[in-house]
C-alpha positions in Angstrom: -18.3 24.7 -97.2 -14.6 25.3 -98.0 -14.6 28.3 -95.7 -16.1 26.4 -92.8 -13.5 23.6 -93.0 -10.7 26.1 -93.0 -12.2 27.8 -89.9 -12.3 24.4 -88.1 -8.7 23.7 -89.0 -7.7 27.2 -87.7 -9.5 26.5 -84.3 -7.8 23.1 -84.0 -4.4 24.7 -84.8 -5.0 27.3 -82.0 -6.1 24.6 -79.4 -4.0 21.5 -80.2 -4.5 20.0 -76.7 -8.2 20.6 -76.3 -10.5 17.7 -75.3 -13.9 17.2 -73.6 -13.0 15.0 -70.5 -10.3 14.0 -67.9 -8.3 10.9 -68.4 -8.5 8.0 -65.9 -5.1 8.7 -64.5 -6.0 12.3 -63.7 -9.1 11.2 -61.9 -7.2 8.6 -59.8 -4.7 11.2 -58.8 -7.4 13.6 -57.7 -9.2 10.9 -55.8 -6.0 9.9 -54.1 -5.3 13.5 -53.0 -8.8 13.8 -51.6 -8.5 10.6 -49.6 -5.2 11.7 -48.1 -6.7 15.1 -47.2 -9.7 13.4 -45.6 -7.5 11.1 -43.6 -5.4 14.0 -42.3 -8.5 16.0 -41.4 -10.1 13.1 -39.5 -6.8 12.5 -37.6 -6.6 16.2 -36.7 -10.3 16.2 -35.6 -9.7 13.1 -33.4 -6.7 14.6 -31.7 -8.7 17.8 -31.1 -11.6 15.9 -29.6 -9.4 13.8 -27.4 -7.6 17.0 -26.2 -10.9 18.7 -25.5 -12.1 15.7 -23.4 -8.9 15.8 -21.3 -9.2 19.6 -21.0 -12.8 19.3 -19.9 -11.8 16.6 -17.3 -9.1 18.8 -15.9 -11.4 21.7 -15.6 -14.0 19.6 -13.9 -11.5 18.4 -11.3 -10.2 21.9 -10.6 -13.7 23.2 -10.3 -14.6 20.4 -7.8 -11.5 21.1 -5.7 -12.3 24.8 -5.6 -15.9 24.1 -4.8 -15.0 21.9 -1.9 -12.7 24.6 -0.5 -15.6 27.1 -0.8 -18.0 24.7 0.9 -15.7 24.3 3.8 -15.5 28.1 4.3 -19.3 28.4 4.1 -20.1 25.4 6.4 -17.4 26.2 8.9 -16.3 22.6 9.0 -13.8 20.4 6.9 -15.2 19.6 3.5 -13.6 18.1 0.5 -13.8 15.6 -2.4 -13.5 11.8 -2.5 -11.9 10.2 -5.5 -13.1 6.7 -6.3 -10.5 4.1 -7.5 -11.4 2.5 -10.8 -9.9 -1.0 -11.3 -10.1 -0.8 -15.1 -6.3 0.0 -15.4 -5.2 -3.3 -13.9 -3.9 -6.0 -16.2 -4.9 -8.7 -13.7 -8.2 -9.3 -15.4 -9.1 -12.6 -13.6 -7.8 -11.3 -10.2 -5.4 -14.2 -9.6 -2.3 -12.0 -9.1 -0.5 -13.6 -12.0 0.3 -12.5 -15.6 -1.8 -14.8 -17.8 -2.1 -15.0 -21.6 -3.8 -11.9 -23.0 -3.2 -9.8 -19.9 0.2 -8.2 -20.8 -1.3 -5.1 -22.5 2.0 -3.2 -22.9 4.3 -6.2 -23.6 6.7 -5.6 -20.7 6.2 -9.2 -19.3 5.1 -7.7 -15.9 1.7 -7.7 -14.2 0.9 -4.0 -14.1 -1.8 -3.0 -11.6 -3.0 0.3 -13.0 -4.9 2.7 -10.8 -7.2 5.3 -12.3 -9.9 7.6 -10.9 -12.9 8.2 -13.1 -15.5 9.6 -10.5 -15.6 11.9 -7.4 -18.1 13.3 -4.9 -18.2 16.0 -2.3 -17.6 14.9 1.3 -17.7 16.6 4.7 -16.8 15.7 8.3 -20.0 15.1 10.3 -20.8 16.7 13.7 -18.8 15.2 16.5 -20.5 12.2 18.2 -21.4 12.9 21.9 -24.3 10.6 22.6 -24.3 8.1 25.4 -21.8 7.2 28.1 -19.0 4.7 28.5 -16.4 3.4 30.9 -12.6 3.7 30.4 -10.7 0.6 31.3 -7.3 -1.0 30.6 -6.7 -3.0 27.4 -6.2 -6.7 28.4 -3.3 -7.3 25.9 -1.9 -3.9 25.0 -0.4 -1.8 27.7 -0.2 1.2 25.4 -4.0 1.2 24.8 -7.2 1.6 26.7 -10.7 0.4 26.1 -13.9 2.6 26.0 -16.7 0.2 26.9 -20.2 1.5 26.3 -22.7 1.5 29.2 -25.8 -0.7 29.1 -28.8 0.6 30.9 -32.6 -0.1 31.0 -34.3 2.5 28.8 -37.7 2.4 30.4 -39.5 1.3 27.2 -40.8 -2.0 25.8 -38.4 -2.8 23.0 -38.9 -5.7 20.5 -38.2 -9.0 22.1 -38.7 -7.8 25.7 -42.4 -8.6 26.1 -41.9 -12.1 27.5 -45.6 -12.7 28.5 -47.1 -11.0 25.5 -49.3 -8.6 27.4 -48.1 -5.6 25.7 -46.9 -4.0 28.9 -43.4 -3.4 30.3 -43.4 -5.7 33.3 -40.7 -6.0 35.9 -37.7 -7.8 34.6 -38.6 -7.2 31.0 -36.6 -4.0 30.5 -33.3 -5.4 29.3 -30.2 -3.2 29.4 -29.4 -1.5 26.1 -26.5 0.5 24.9 -26.3 4.2 25.7 -23.8 5.2 23.0 -25.2 3.3 20.1 -21.7 3.0 18.5 -23.0 0.2 16.3 -25.1 2.7 14.3 -21.9 4.7 13.3 -19.8 1.7 12.3 -19.3 3.1 8.7 -18.1 6.4 10.2 -15.7 4.6 12.5 -13.8 2.8 9.7 -10.7 2.0 11.7 -9.2 0.2 8.7 -8.5 3.5 7.0 -5.3 5.4 7.7 -7.3 8.4 8.7 -8.3 7.1 12.1 -11.2 8.6 14.1 -10.2 10.8 17.0 -11.8 11.2 20.4 -11.3 14.0 23.0 -11.7 12.9 26.7 -11.0 15.3 29.6 -9.2 17.8 27.2 -6.9 15.2 25.7 -7.1 13.7 22.1 -6.8 10.0 21.5 -6.8 7.9 18.3 -9.4 5.2 17.8 -7.6 2.3 16.2 -9.9 -0.7 16.8 -13.5 -1.6 17.7 -15.3 -4.8 18.7 -17.5 -6.6 21.2 -16.8 -7.1 24.9 -18.3 -9.6 27.3 -17.2 -9.2 30.9 -19.0 -12.3 32.2 -20.1 -15.7 30.8 -23.4 -15.4 28.9 -23.6 -11.8 30.0 -24.6 -8.8 27.9 -22.4 -7.8 25.0 -20.9 -4.3 25.2 -19.4 -2.5 22.3 -15.9 -1.1 22.8 -13.4 1.2 21.1 -9.7 0.8 21.6 -7.7 4.1 21.9 -4.1 5.1 21.8 -2.1 6.3 23.7 -3.1 4.9 27.0 -5.8 6.9 28.8 -4.3 9.5 31.2 -6.9 9.1 34.0 -7.9 6.1 36.1 -9.6 3.2 34.4 -12.7 1.3 35.8 -13.4 -2.4 36.1 -16.9 -2.4 37.7 -18.6 -3.0 34.4 -21.9 -4.2 35.9 -22.0 -1.5 38.6 -22.3 -4.2 41.3 -19.7 -2.6 43.6 -17.7 -5.8 43.9 -15.0 -7.4 41.8 -16.8 -10.0 39.8 -15.5 -12.8 37.5 -13.4 -11.5 34.6 -13.5 -7.9 35.8 -9.9 -7.9 37.2 -8.4 -6.8 33.8 -5.0 -5.7 35.2 -4.8 -8.6 37.6 -4.1 -6.6 40.8 -7.0 -8.3 42.8 -8.7 -4.9 43.3 -11.8 -3.3 41.9 -10.5 -0.3 40.1 -13.2 2.4 39.9 -11.6 4.4 37.1 -13.4 7.0 34.9 -16.9 7.0 33.6 -17.6 9.4 30.8 -21.0 10.8 30.4 -23.0 12.2 27.4 -21.6 15.5 26.3 -18.3 15.0 28.2 -16.4 13.7 25.1 -16.1 14.4 21.4 -15.8 11.6 18.9 -14.6 12.9 15.6 -16.1 10.7 12.8 -14.8 9.8 9.4 -15.7 12.1 6.4 -18.9 11.1 4.8 -20.6 12.0 1.5 -22.6 15.3 1.7 -26.3 14.9 1.9 -28.0 14.9 -1.5 -24.7 14.4 -3.4 -24.0 11.7 -5.9 -20.7 10.8 -7.5 -20.0 12.5 -10.9 -18.1 10.9 -13.7 -15.2 12.4 -15.6 -15.7 12.7 -19.4 -15.8 9.4 -21.2 -12.3 8.0 -21.9 -10.6 10.4 -19.4 -9.2 9.5 -16.0 -6.7 10.6 -13.3 -3.7 8.4 -13.9 -2.4 7.7 -10.4 0.4 5.5 -11.7 2.0 8.3 -13.7 1.6 11.0 -11.1 2.7 9.2 -8.0 6.4 10.2 -8.3 8.6 12.9 -9.8 11.1 11.4 -12.2 13.9 13.5 -10.8 17.0 12.4 -9.0 15.2 12.0 -5.7 12.2 10.2 -7.3 10.1 12.0 -4.7 6.5 10.9 -4.2 3.9 13.5 -5.1 0.7 11.7 -3.9 -0.3 11.4 -0.2 1.1 8.3 1.5 -2.2 8.0 3.2 -3.7 7.0 -0.1 -1.7 3.8 -0.5 -0.9 2.2 2.9 1.1 -1.0 2.4 1.7 0.0 -1.2 -2.0 -0.6 -2.1 -4.4 2.3 -3.0 -7.5 2.7 -0.8 -10.8 2.5 -2.7 -11.7 6.0 -1.6 -9.1 8.8 -1.7 -10.0 11.9 0.3 -8.8 15.5 0.2 -10.2 17.7 2.9 -10.1 21.5 3.2 -10.3 23.4 6.5 -12.7 26.4 6.8 -9.7 28.7 6.2 -9.0 27.0 2.8 -5.9 24.9 3.6 -5.8 21.1 3.2 -6.1 19.2 6.5 -5.4 15.7 7.5 -2.4 13.5 6.5 -2.7 14.8 2.9 -1.6 18.2 4.0 2.0 17.0 4.7 2.7 16.6 1.0 2.8 20.3 0.3 1.7 19.8 -3.3 -0.5 17.1 -4.9 -0.3 16.5 -8.7 -3.2 14.8 -10.5 -2.3 13.8 -14.1 -5.4 13.9 -16.3 -4.9 11.4 -19.0 -6.6 9.6 -21.9 -7.5 6.1 -20.8 -6.1 4.5 -24.0 -2.7 6.0 -23.3 -3.0 5.2 -19.6 -3.9 1.5 -20.0 -0.7 1.1 -22.1 1.3 2.4 -19.1 2.9 5.1 -21.2 5.0 7.7 -19.6 3.2 11.0 -20.4 6.1 12.4 -22.3 7.3 10.6 -25.5 10.9 9.8 -24.8 13.5 9.0 -27.5 13.8 5.3 -28.4 10.3 4.4 -27.2 8.1 2.8 -29.9 4.7 3.4 -28.4 3.7 7.0 -28.5 1.0 9.0 -26.6 -2.1 9.7 -28.7 -3.6 12.5 -26.7 -2.9 15.6 -24.6 -2.2 15.5 -20.9 -2.9 18.1 -18.2 -1.8 18.3 -14.6 -4.2 19.6 -11.9 -2.0 20.7 -9.0 -3.2 21.4 -5.4 -0.9 23.4 -3.1 -1.9 22.1 0.3 -0.7 25.0 2.4 -2.7 27.6 0.6 -5.5 25.5 -1.1 -4.6 27.1 -4.4 -5.5 24.9 -7.5 -4.0 25.2 -10.9 -4.0 23.4 -14.3 -0.8 23.1 -16.3 0.5 21.5 -19.5 2.7 18.5 -19.2 6.4 19.3 -19.6 8.0 19.4 -23.1 10.6 16.8 -24.0 13.4 19.4 -24.1 12.6 20.7 -20.6 12.1 17.3 -19.2 15.5 16.1 -20.4 16.9 19.1 -18.5 14.9 18.9 -15.3 13.8 15.2 -15.1 10.7 16.4 -13.5 7.5 16.0 -15.4 5.7 18.4 -13.1 8.2 21.2 -13.5 5.7 23.6 -15.2 3.0 22.9 -12.5 5.4 23.6 -9.6 6.6 26.8 -11.2 3.0 28.0 -11.5 3.0 28.0 -15.3 -0.7 27.5 -15.9 -2.2 26.8 -19.3 
């Protein structure tokens, strides 16, 4: 027994600090360290996920632009993409054009009307319209314009509403004149409210269609559809709308007291170029959730010239159109009014940052900071070349004052 107690004392002397468990303080320290590490890990994962969503969105946009360019070459006609405006960036939640309580998301005391794009679709220019005939006449109130008034002729068939006696046969007097051009059926493709106006070629000269409407040349007479063109038609212009051979009431448009014969244009003798339309079988595709093209932050360079980098045709009267088109010619270059920009920058941004109207580069002295990566998809309109670049670093931005400096130098990611 004496020997055993002496051995125990020797072991205790050799291990004076030995014990069988951790203290409460040590456990709390370990738990605190683990929580901090978990928080850092989650933050890193969130940043990585957000960055991957933005990167995926930029890749999708670049792929769509390249795909539209290839489709134009294959089809031998202008093809492109249509970007759809998403109103979710606007602070005017109740659409009353005033800054109300709860609407000032970024606290700048201004009503910010944010403009984002979250979906897109392939489009193409349809075949030129050449059906039917019309008469060219003067415009009654605009000397710089002319009117193209569609012809009305009996079509030789019993149409709905023409069988006045109900015998099921086309009797004399029942075949009412009907339009030959059927311009009503292409109203959506003749959207003259857009800046990209339809064009029509008559006798080798191109004109711009700037208006459309109904025309009645006699009281209670048939209604003709018309298109208004500019500049004024180069040939003679007719006034004999009912083909009677005499100057009837309301036919003397220019007031010269004479029946002007003018020009009648038959089917196949003109080419009406229609507005771009969605390709058959195509549906709009969405960008990744939480990702958008931030139009507000890519509209201008922040250099000394403050030059615009988006096509002016996208925001006539300083308001964006609901559909923003980019068209490629069969040789791969951008065509239409968008081609004049030379370069188009599309900033792919996280919607959370975009809705706060944050400049994509964190500038000194600004409290709110961007929480995700940003990428710039750039289209060079003269070549059709498409690139994706990182947003400029703060140091380089302070030297250049151009957030698209990397993109314009061709420094791709």
